[in-house]
N, C-alpha and C positions, 0 to 999 in steps of 0.2 A: 231481488232486483225483482223487479217482472220481466215475463216473458217476453212482453214486448218492447222494454226499453232494450232487452239485448238485440232482439231483432234488429232494430232501429239501427243499435250502435253496428253490426256488422255490415249494414249498407251504407253507413257514413265512414267506416275505416278508413284511413291512406293505405292504400295497399302494397305503396312503397317502406313504412315503417315496420320495421322486423317484429316489434312488441306487437305492435297491432295484428300481426299476422298470425304470432303465437299464441298469443288470445284469443284469436279466430280457433286458433285447434287445441286447445286444453283449458277455454276461459269457462268452461260450463261446470260449476262445482260438485256435482258427479264424479265427471273426467280426472280432476285433479282426484279424486279419494278414489278413485278405481286405479289410477297411476300409482299412487302413495299402497294400497294394499300389494298389488303385482311387486311392486318395486320393494318392499319389507317381507312378503312372505312366499316370495314365487307363484308359479302357476295359481290360479284359484278357479274352482267350477263356477257355474251362475249362480249356486246354492251358497257357496263361500261369500261371494260376493254380496248379493242381500243378504244374509245375515250381516256381515261388515256393516254396510252401509241401510243399516236398520226403517230411514227415513227413505231412501230411494223406494218408488213405487217399482215393479217389477217391470214394466212397458216405459216408464223413462227406464233404467238401467240398461234392458233392451237395447232400444233407440239409440246409447252411451256407448253400446259397445260395438254395436255394430257402425258408428259414425269412425269410432276409434280404430276398428280394421280398416275401413275405408280408405282412410289418412295415413292408414302404414303404421300405426303406434302398434298394437297385437295384433295376436294373428290368436286363431282358434286352431285347438288339434284334439283330432278324436283319440279318447284311450280307450275306449271302449266300443267295439262292433254292436253286442247283443245284451242291452238296447243302445242303442247311439248315443256315447256320453260326451262331452265337449272338455275339455280347458282353456282358459285363457292365458297366453305368454306374452311379454313383454318383447318385442322385436328391438333391433337394434337401434332402432330410430329410438323407440320407447323407452328405452333404459338410459339412453342420452340425456333425458330429463332430471334422471336422478340428482345432479346437481343443483338442479332450480328447485324441486322439491325439497332438497337438504338446506337450500338457502330460505326457503318459506316457510320449515321448520324454526329454525335456527331464529330465526326473527318473531315469531310466531312466542316465541319459549322465551325473548327477552323483551318483547314488549304487550303482550298480551295475557292477559288473568284469567286463570280457569276458572269453569262455572260453578 
């Protein structure tokens, strides 16, 4: 899906539709996979996420994390001051997406084949 298509869809979605609003928050591929990792593995450092999401460029991952933090899905926590080190944690709002991702996983197991 091209980024031009995604931008066009964002501009044209019906804000009264809860599905469209949800996709506007989590519809990007890397966002869903970041949520998956945080749900399954717990708090993660940037490097952990980058290793897990090997196809995501560092700037893309950074952009997604910042957007997710702004949307209240994740929060950054300092776990070392010298040098400064951060971990990403799901907020309660982010954790509430667990059943949604579980449903996507279950559907994928039933209706898709492994590559």
